[in-house]
C-alpha positions as CSV (number, residue, x, y, z in Angstrom):
1,M,-76.4,152.4,-198.2
2,V,-73.6,153.6,-200.8
3,L,-71.3,151.0,-201.8
4,P,-67.5,151.7,-201.3
5,P,-65.1,151.4,-204.1
6,T,-63.5,148.1,-203.3
7,S,-64.9,144.9,-205.0
8,R,-65.0,142.9,-201.6
9,Q,-67.0,145.8,-200.0
10,K,-69.3,146.1,-202.6
11,V,-70.1,142.4,-202.3
12,H,-70.7,142.8,-198.6
13,A,-73.0,145.7,-199.1
14,C,-75.3,144.1,-201.7
15,S,-75.3,141.0,-199.3
16,R,-76.8,143.3,-196.5
17,S,-79.2,145.0,-198.5
18,L,-80.5,141.7,-200.1
19,S,-80.9,140.5,-196.3
20,Y,-83.1,143.6,-195.7
21,L,-85.2,142.3,-198.5
22,A,-85.5,139.1,-197.2
23,N,-86.9,140.6,-194.1
24,L,-89.6,142.6,-195.9
25,F,-90.7,139.4,-197.8
26,M,-90.9,137.6,-194.3
27,H,-92.8,140.7,-193.1
28,C,-95.2,140.6,-195.9
29,Q,-96.1,136.9,-195.6
30,R,-96.8,137.0,-191.9
31,D,-98.9,139.9,-192.1
32,S,-102.4,140.0,-193.3
33,V,-102.1,143.6,-194.1
34,V,-98.8,145.2,-195.2
35,P,-98.2,148.8,-193.8
36,L,-97.9,150.3,-197.0
37,N,-100.4,153.1,-198.5
38,Y,-101.0,154.3,-202.1
39,S,-98.8,157.4,-201.5
40,D,-95.6,154.9,-200.5
41,I,-96.7,153.0,-203.7
42,F,-96.5,156.2,-205.5
43,W,-93.3,157.4,-204.3
44,T,-91.8,153.7,-204.5
45,S,-92.8,153.8,-208.4
46,I,-91.4,157.2,-208.9
47,N,-87.9,156.2,-207.2
48,L,-88.0,153.1,-209.3
49,T,-88.1,155.0,-212.3
50,I,-85.4,157.5,-210.9
51,A,-83.4,154.1,-210.2
52,S,-83.5,153.2,-213.7
53,A,-81.5,156.3,-214.9
54,S,-79.4,157.0,-212.2
55,R,-78.9,153.4,-210.8
56,R,-80.0,154.2,-207.4
57,C,-82.9,152.5,-205.9
58,K,-85.0,153.5,-202.7
59,V,-87.8,152.0,-201.3
60,V,-90.0,153.4,-198.3
61,V,-91.9,150.9,-195.8
62,S,-94.2,152.6,-193.4
63,G,-92.0,155.5,-193.4
64,S,-89.4,154.1,-190.7
65,V,-87.5,151.6,-193.1
66,V,-85.0,153.0,-195.8
67,V,-82.8,150.8,-197.7
68,I,-80.6,152.4,-200.6
69,F,-78.9,150.4,-203.3
70,R,-76.1,151.8,-205.7
71,A,-75.6,149.0,-208.4
72,G,-73.2,149.1,-211.3
73,V,-72.1,146.5,-213.8
74,R,-68.9,145.7,-212.2
75,S,-68.1,142.3,-210.4
76,G,-69.6,141.9,-206.9
77,C,-72.7,144.3,-207.5
78,I,-76.5,143.1,-208.5
79,P,-77.7,144.7,-211.7
80,V,-80.3,147.3,-211.5
81,K,-82.6,145.2,-213.6
82,T,-82.5,142.4,-210.8
83,I,-83.2,145.0,-208.1
84,S,-86.2,146.6,-210.0
85,A,-87.6,143.3,-210.5
86,I,-87.5,142.4,-206.9
87,L,-88.8,145.8,-205.5
88,V,-92.0,145.3,-208.3
89,L,-93.0,142.0,-206.6
90,I,-92.7,143.7,-203.2
91,L,-95.0,146.5,-204.1
92,L,-97.4,144.0,-205.9
93,A,-97.4,141.7,-202.7
94,A,-97.9,145.0,-200.6
95,L,-101.2,145.8,-202.9
96,F,-102.7,142.5,-202.3
97,P,-104.4,141.4,-198.8
98,A,-103.8,138.6,-197.0
99,A,-106.3,136.2,-199.0
100,H,-103.8,136.1,-201.9
101,A,-100.9,134.9,-199.5
102,D,-101.0,131.7,-201.0
103,D,-100.4,132.9,-204.3
104,L,-97.3,135.2,-203.2
105,G,-95.9,131.9,-201.4
106,S,-94.3,130.3,-204.6
107,E,-93.2,134.0,-205.6
108,V,-91.4,134.4,-202.1
109,A,-89.7,130.9,-202.4
110,E,-88.4,132.0,-205.7
111,L,-87.1,135.1,-204.5
112,R,-85.4,133.0,-201.4
113,Q,-83.9,130.8,-203.8
114,L,-82.6,133.7,-205.6
115,L,-81.3,135.2,-202.7
116,S,-79.8,132.0,-201.9
117,Q,-77.9,131.9,-205.3
118,L,-76.9,135.4,-204.7
119,Q,-75.3,134.4,-201.3
120,Q,-73.4,131.3,-202.8
121,D,-72.1,133.5,-205.5
122,Y,-71.1,136.0,-203.3
123,E,-69.5,133.6,-200.7
124,S,-67.6,131.8,-203.8
125,R,-66.4,135.3,-205.1
126,V,-65.1,136.1,-201.2
127,S,-63.5,132.8,-200.9
128,D,-61.8,133.1,-204.4
129,L,-60.4,136.7,-203.4
130,E,-59.0,135.5,-200.0
131,A,-57.1,132.7,-201.8
132,R,-55.6,135.1,-204.4
133,L,-54.7,137.2,-201.4
134,A,-53.0,134.1,-199.9
135,R,-51.1,133.5,-202.7
136,A,-49.8,136.6,-203.4
137,E,-48.7,137.3,-199.9
138,Q,-46.7,134.2,-200.0
139,L,-45.2,135.0,-203.1
140,A,-44.2,138.2,-201.5
141,S,-42.8,136.6,-198.8
142,G,-40.6,134.3,-201.0
143,A,-39.6,137.0,-203.1
144,K,-38.4,138.9,-199.9
145,R,-36.5,135.9,-198.7
146,E,-35.1,135.2,-201.8
147,A,-33.9,139.0,-202.0
148,S,-32.3,138.7,-198.6
149,E,-30.5,135.6,-199.5
150,A,-29.2,136.9,-202.5
151,F,-27.9,140.1,-200.8
152,D,-26.2,137.8,-198.3
153,I,-24.4,135.9,-201.1
154,A,-23.5,139.1,-203.0
155,E,-21.9,140.5,-199.7
156,Q,-20.0,137.3,-199.1
157,T,-18.9,137.2,-202.6
158,S,-17.5,140.8,-202.2
159,I,-15.7,139.9,-199.2
160,D,-14.2,137.0,-200.4
161,Q,-12.8,138.7,-203.6
162,T,-11.1,141.5,-201.5
163,S,-9.8,138.9,-198.9
164,G,-6.3,137.5,-198.9
165,G,-7.5,134.0,-197.7
166,A,-10.7,133.5,-200.1
167,A,-10.3,135.3,-203.4
168,A,-13.2,134.3,-206.0
169,N,-10.8,134.9,-208.7
170,T,-9.1,131.4,-207.9
171,F,-6.4,130.9,-210.1
172,N,-6.5,134.1,-212.4
173,P,-4.1,136.7,-210.7
174,S,-5.6,140.1,-210.3
175,V,-3.0,142.8,-211.1
176,G,-3.0,146.4,-210.0
177,T,-0.9,149.7,-210.1
178,T,-1.0,152.7,-207.9
179,L,0.4,156.1,-208.7
180,S,1.1,159.0,-206.5
181,A,2.9,162.0,-206.5
182,R,3.0,165.5,-205.0
183,Y,3.8,169.3,-205.0
184,A,5.4,170.8,-201.9
185,N,6.5,174.1,-200.5
186,I,8.8,173.4,-197.6
187,D,11.3,175.8,-196.3
188,G,12.9,173.7,-193.2
189,S,13.2,170.3,-194.8
190,W,14.5,167.5,-192.7
191,E,15.8,163.9,-192.8
192,D,16.6,162.9,-189.2
193,I,14.8,163.4,-186.1
194,P,16.6,164.7,-183.4
195,G,17.4,162.2,-180.2
196,F,16.8,159.4,-182.8
197,V,18.9,157.4,-185.0
198,T,16.3,156.7,-187.9
199,A,16.4,154.9,-191.2
200,G,14.4,154.4,-194.2
201,E,12.1,156.6,-196.3
202,I,11.6,159.5,-193.8
203,G,11.5,163.2,-193.5
204,S,9.5,166.2,-194.7
205,G,10.9,166.1,-198.3
206,K,11.8,168.9,-200.3
207,T,10.0,172.0,-202.4
208,G,8.7,171.1,-205.7
209,F,7.1,168.4,-207.6
210,T,8.3,164.8,-206.4
211,L,7.2,161.5,-207.9
212,G,6.3,159.1,-205.4
213,E,6.3,155.4,-205.3
214,V,4.8,153.5,-207.9
215,E,3.4,150.1,-206.5
216,F,2.8,147.2,-208.8
217,N,0.8,144.3,-207.2
218,V,-0.1,140.9,-208.2
219,K,-2.0,138.3,-206.0
220,A,-4.4,135.2,-206.3
221,S,-4.8,131.8,-205.2
222,V,-2.2,129.4,-205.6
223,D,-4.4,126.3,-204.9
224,D,-7.1,125.4,-202.7
225,R,-4.7,125.8,-199.7
226,Y,-2.5,128.7,-200.4
227,F,-2.9,132.4,-201.4
228,G,-0.2,134.6,-202.9
229,N,1.0,138.2,-203.1
230,V,3.7,140.2,-204.5
231,T,4.4,143.8,-204.6
232,F,6.9,145.8,-206.1
233,A,7.9,149.6,-205.4
234,I,9.3,151.5,-208.1
235,H,10.5,154.9,-207.4
236,D,13.1,157.5,-208.5
237,D,16.4,158.0,-206.8
238,G,18.3,160.9,-207.8
239,G,17.4,160.7,-211.5
240,E,17.7,156.7,-211.0
241,T,15.0,154.4,-211.3
242,E,15.0,151.8,-208.5
243,V,12.7,148.9,-207.9
244,E,12.3,147.1,-204.6
245,L,10.7,143.8,-203.3
246,E,8.1,145.1,-200.9
247,E,6.0,142.3,-200.5
248,A,6.3,138.6,-201.4
249,W,4.3,135.9,-199.3
250,L,2.2,133.0,-199.2
251,Q,-1.0,132.7,-196.7
252,T,-2.6,129.1,-196.0
253,T,-6.4,129.1,-196.4
254,G,-7.8,125.8,-195.3
255,L,-6.2,125.1,-191.6
256,P,-8.8,124.5,-189.1
257,A,-9.8,126.5,-185.8
258,G,-9.2,129.9,-187.1
259,I,-5.6,129.6,-187.5
260,A,-3.8,131.2,-190.4
261,L,0.1,131.0,-191.3
262,T,1.7,133.4,-193.4
263,G,5.5,133.2,-194.5
264,G,7.9,135.4,-196.5
265,R,8.3,139.2,-196.6
266,F,5.2,141.0,-195.3
267,F,4.2,144.2,-193.3
268,S,4.3,143.4,-189.6
269,A,1.1,143.4,-187.5
270,A,2.7,145.5,-184.6
271,G,0.9,148.6,-184.6
272,Y,-2.4,149.7,-186.6
273,L,-1.2,152.0,-189.3
274,N,1.5,149.6,-190.2
275,G,-0.4,147.2,-192.0
276,F,-1.6,149.4,-194.9
277,H,0.1,150.7,-197.8
278,R,1.2,154.1,-197.6
279,H,-1.4,155.2,-200.4
280,A,-4.1,154.0,-198.0
281,D,-3.2,156.7,-195.2
282,D,-5.3,159.7,-194.5
283,F,-2.4,162.1,-194.7
284,S,0.6,162.8,-197.2
285,D,2.8,161.1,-194.9
286,R,3.3,158.8,-191.9
287,P,3.1,160.4,-188.3
288,L,6.5,161.1,-186.6
289,P,6.3,157.7,-184.3
290,Y,6.6,155.5,-187.2
291,Q,9.0,157.4,-188.9
292,A,11.2,157.3,-185.8
293,F,10.6,153.8,-184.8
294,Y,9.8,152.0,-187.8
295,G,11.8,154.3,-190.6
296,G,8.3,154.5,-192.1
297,Q,7.1,150.9,-192.2
298,Y,8.4,147.5,-190.4
299,L,8.8,144.7,-192.8
300,V,9.4,141.0,-191.7
301,D,11.3,138.5,-193.4
302,G,9.9,135.3,-191.7
303,I,7.0,133.6,-190.3
304,Q,3.5,135.0,-188.9
305,A,0.8,132.9,-187.3
306,R,-2.7,134.3,-186.4
307,W,-5.2,133.0,-184.5
308,I,-9.0,134.3,-184.2
309,A,-11.2,133.0,-181.4
310,P,-14.8,131.9,-182.5
311,T,-16.7,134.6,-180.1
312,S,-19.1,137.1,-180.9
313,L,-16.3,139.9,-180.2
314,L,-13.3,139.8,-182.8
315,F,-10.5,138.6,-180.3
316,E,-7.3,137.8,-182.8
317,F,-3.8,136.8,-181.2
318,G,-0.7,136.3,-183.3
319,A,3.1,136.0,-183.2
320,E,6.0,137.1,-185.7
321,L,9.4,135.6,-186.2
322,N,11.9,138.1,-188.2
323,W,15.1,137.1,-189.7
324,G,15.0,140.3,-191.6
325,G,17.0,143.5,-191.7
326,G,14.0,145.7,-191.8
327,F,14.3,148.8,-189.0
328,P,14.5,148.3,-186.2
329,A,15.8,144.9,-186.6
330,S,19.1,143.9,-188.4
331,A,19.8,140.9,-190.2
332,N,22.1,137.7,-188.9
333,D,22.9,134.6,-190.3
334,E,21.9,132.5,-187.4
335,T,19.3,130.0,-187.1
336,T,17.6,131.8,-184.5
337,P,15.4,134.9,-185.8
338,G,17.0,138.5,-184.8
339,A,13.5,139.8,-183.7
340,H,10.2,138.4,-182.7
341,T,6.5,140.1,-182.3
342,L,3.5,139.5,-180.4
343,F,0.2,141.2,-181.0
344,A,-3.5,141.1,-180.2
345,K,-6.6,142.8,-181.3
346,L,-10.1,143.1,-179.8
347,G,-13.1,144.5,-181.6
348,G,-16.8,144.9,-181.9
349,D,-19.9,147.1,-182.6
350,V,-21.8,149.4,-180.7
351,G,-25.3,149.8,-182.2
352,A,-25.8,149.7,-186.1
353,G,-23.6,153.0,-186.7
354,N,-20.5,152.5,-184.2
355,S,-17.4,149.8,-184.8
356,W,-14.1,150.0,-182.8
357,Q,-10.9,148.2,-182.7
358,L,-8.0,148.0,-179.8
359,G,-4.8,146.6,-180.2
360,V,-1.6,145.9,-178.5
361,S,1.9,144.7,-179.9
362,W,5.2,144.0,-178.7
363,V,8.5,144.0,-180.8
364,S,11.8,142.7,-179.2
365,V,14.9,143.1,-181.4
366,D,18.4,141.6,-180.9
367,A,20.3,144.2,-182.7
368,I,23.6,143.5,-183.9
369,E,25.4,146.6,-185.5
370,R,22.3,148.2,-186.8
371,G,22.9,151.4,-188.5
372,G,20.9,154.3,-189.3
373,A,21.5,154.8,-193.1
374,H,18.4,156.2,-195.0
375,H,17.5,155.1,-198.3
376,G,20.0,155.2,-201.2
377,E,22.8,156.0,-198.7
378,A,25.8,154.2,-197.8
379,E,25.6,152.1,-194.2
380,A,26.0,154.6,-191.3
381,V,29.4,154.9,-189.2
382,S,27.5,155.1,-186.2
383,T,26.0,151.6,-185.2
384,F,23.9,149.9,-182.1
385,T,24.5,146.6,-180.8
386,G,22.2,145.5,-177.9
387,D,18.5,144.9,-176.9
388,S,15.3,147.1,-178.4
389,D,11.9,146.6,-176.9
390,L,9.2,148.5,-178.3
391,A,5.5,148.2,-176.8
392,A,2.7,149.9,-178.6
393,M,-1.1,150.3,-178.3
394,D,-3.6,151.5,-180.6
395,L,-7.3,152.4,-180.6
396,V,-9.8,152.9,-183.6
397,W,-13.3,154.1,-183.5
398,K,-15.4,154.6,-186.7
399,W,-18.9,156.0,-186.9
400,A,-21.5,155.9,-189.9
401,P,-25.2,156.5,-190.1
402,N,-26.5,152.6,-189.8
403,G,-23.2,151.5,-191.1
404,N,-23.4,153.1,-194.2
405,S,-20.2,155.4,-194.9
406,G,-21.3,156.5,-198.3
407,Q,-22.9,159.8,-197.2
408,R,-21.0,160.4,-193.9
409,S,-18.7,159.1,-191.2
410,F,-16.3,159.9,-188.9
411,K,-13.1,157.8,-187.9
412,M,-10.9,158.5,-184.9
413,Q,-7.6,156.9,-184.6
414,G,-4.7,157.0,-182.1
415,E,-1.6,155.1,-181.0
416,Y,1.3,155.1,-178.5
417,F,4.6,153.7,-178.6
418,R,7.2,153.4,-175.8
419,R,10.8,151.8,-176.7
420,S,13.6,150.8,-174.3
421,E,17.3,150.4,-175.7
422,S,20.2,149.1,-173.7
423,G,23.9,148.3,-175.1
424,D,26.4,149.7,-177.1
425,F,26.0,152.8,-179.3
426,D,29.4,153.6,-181.3
427,G,31.6,152.7,-178.4
428,L,29.3,154.2,-175.8
429,E,27.3,152.7,-173.2
430,Y,23.7,153.5,-174.4
431,D,20.5,153.0,-172.1
432,G,17.9,155.2,-173.2
433,D,13.9,155.6,-173.4
434,Q,11.7,157.0,-176.3
435,T,8.1,157.9,-176.6
436,G,5.7,158.8,-179.4
437,W,2.0,159.1,-180.1
438,Y,-0.4,160.4,-182.5
439,L,-4.3,161.2,-182.4
440,Q,-6.2,162.0,-185.8
441,G,-9.7,162.5,-186.7
442,V,-11.3,162.3,-190.4
443,W,-14.7,163.4,-190.9
444,Q,-16.5,162.8,-194.3
445,F,-19.0,165.6,-194.3
446,K,-20.6,164.7,-197.7
447,P,-19.9,162.0,-200.4
448,R,-16.3,162.3,-201.6
449,W,-15.1,165.1,-199.6
450,R,-13.1,164.8,-196.1
451,L,-11.6,167.0,-193.5
452,G,-8.8,165.6,-191.2
453,L,-6.7,166.8,-188.2
454,R,-3.8,165.0,-187.0
455,H,-1.2,165.9,-184.1
456,D,1.9,163.6,-183.7
457,A,5.1,163.8,-181.4
458,V,8.1,161.9,-180.3
459,D,10.4,162.4,-177.4
460,A,13.7,160.9,-176.4
461,D,15.6,160.6,-172.9
462,N,18.7,159.0,-173.8
463,G,20.8,160.1,-170.9
464,S,24.0,162.6,-170.4
465,L,26.4,160.2,-172.0
466,L,25.7,160.5,-175.4
467,V,26.3,164.4,-175.8
468,G,27.6,165.1,-179.4
469,T,26.4,161.9,-181.1
470,E,23.2,161.5,-183.1
471,L,21.6,160.2,-179.7
472,E,22.2,163.8,-177.9
473,D,19.0,164.8,-175.9
474,P,17.3,167.8,-177.9
475,G,15.8,168.8,-174.5
476,R,12.4,169.3,-176.3
477,N,10.1,166.9,-178.2
478,S,9.6,166.9,-182.0
479,S,5.7,167.5,-183.2
480,R,3.6,168.6,-185.9
481,D,0.1,169.5,-186.6
482,S,-1.5,168.9,-189.8
483,L,-4.9,169.6,-191.7
484,M,-5.9,168.1,-194.9
485,L,-8.8,168.4,-197.2
486,D,-9.2,165.6,-199.9
487,W,-11.8,164.7,-202.7
488,S,-12.3,161.2,-204.2
489,P,-14.1,161.3,-207.7
490,S,-14.1,157.6,-207.2
491,A,-12.7,154.9,-205.1
492,Y,-9.7,154.7,-207.5
493,S,-8.6,158.4,-207.3
494,R,-7.9,161.0,-204.7
495,L,-6.9,164.7,-204.7
496,R,-5.3,165.8,-201.3
497,L,-4.5,169.3,-199.8
498,Q,-2.5,169.2,-196.4
499,Y,-1.1,171.8,-194.5
500,T,1.6,171.2,-191.6
501,N,3.1,173.3,-188.8
502,D,6.5,171.3,-188.4
503,E,8.3,171.7,-185.4
504,V,10.8,168.7,-185.5
505,L,13.6,171.3,-185.8
506,A,14.3,173.9,-183.5
507,E,12.6,176.4,-186.0
508,S,9.1,175.8,-187.1
509,D,8.2,175.6,-190.5
510,Q,4.8,176.1,-192.3
511,Q,4.6,173.5,-195.0
512,W,2.1,173.0,-197.9
513,M,1.4,169.7,-199.7
514,L,-0.9,168.8,-203.0
515,Q,-1.0,165.1,-203.5
516,Y,-2.7,162.7,-206.2
517,I,-3.1,159.1,-205.6
518,M,-4.2,156.9,-208.5
519,S,-5.3,153.1,-208.6
520,I,-5.3,151.1,-212.1
521,G,-6.9,148.0,-212.6
522,A,-7.6,145.4,-209.4
523,H,-7.4,147.2,-205.9
524,G,-9.1,144.9,-203.2
525,A,-10.6,146.8,-200.2
526,H,-8.8,147.7,-197.1
527,A,-8.9,146.1,-193.6
528,F,-10.8,147.6,-190.8
């Protein structure tokens, strides 16, 4: 029997070998004649001599029993000298007849005592090894549990640091700035969409280098009950620098039952993309429906209430009251708000790699002499007074292997809008409907590299009474197809190349844009 390399197996092997020796002694004690001849004794002596040099022992008994020992000096093995002594006693016992059995009895007893001591030592060593193994497994299990708890704490801390309601940076404000600019090659630029009275910062822009908005953001916890956020937008307008207050809101952090209140100036929750800053968009410009219906982005001066249901799926319901003049609303001096919004969101996960969110919203506006002036322009002469109702639906689906978007990911995003307006436009009776939608997909095919494709379109049906005005039906829809490729060396910088086939006007235009976006200072993670 050749001993295996591990200590425990060596101990077991020695034990079995000792059992063989015990059986042999019992055989010698029972029989009057030991079945060994001088030839066996001769070869056994030779084997003992070889064992002394090579650390192997071999005993041949009646040619039918063969026992092989391999003994070393490591723990758990019987030294060669001990085995040699035992085998010599066996050979001596074999040479004497049964008459000397009484003399051998004492020697057998001594050998049995030696075997018993060896067995006790073996069992003690095995028990010690098993206890050490149990302690090691217990320590490993505890370390794994502590590592899992540490990961959960780190993950929650990261979420808290980037969420508005529970910033770990309690009373020290986080300050950040975002820079953006682009170079564009555009032949057929536009600032108005046929069939729509638009406002705000919209349009294709002009050829050449353009410095975009510079956003300056400050946010922090006010105390244990409120969280505050302020964002300024700095941009150049005809050589003059203008500073606008883009956001200024407070949010509760300690209300029960999943309720949160926000007051001040904030981005409306009407639509998926509207809640994001423009530098977080996947393309260089906003889809046509956002430009036509929101003037790029819908801002609310008022109050927002949200409620998140305690369910396994995400279910959120909210409402907004708006006293401000952010397009499509118009400011008024009355106690009742000029616009209100209802919205709901439903979302969840599919397996470990997919997540989705479905949203619906409705914006109702009581417009009073609402103009269509663009940013930096005087108020438009033509105004609208009446009711405007806008319904929107959005769907977002995200995929990443096992939820890890660092290597590969895909995001599909789409929204559909339908608006009905009735009232008075520039002294004419107006009753029209407009629709718009976009669908886009962004594929991160390797770390830091993304490829995106988007189609967006709007259409107007304003009736035949508005011929010759801005709301005259164009007889076709306005659409664009955009392809973009961007590279992000880090989470704070991005370079983007975009091609657009623009068919907003009657004549299509092939447009190229190269954009950079850089973040300086603190910049929290974006929502889903």
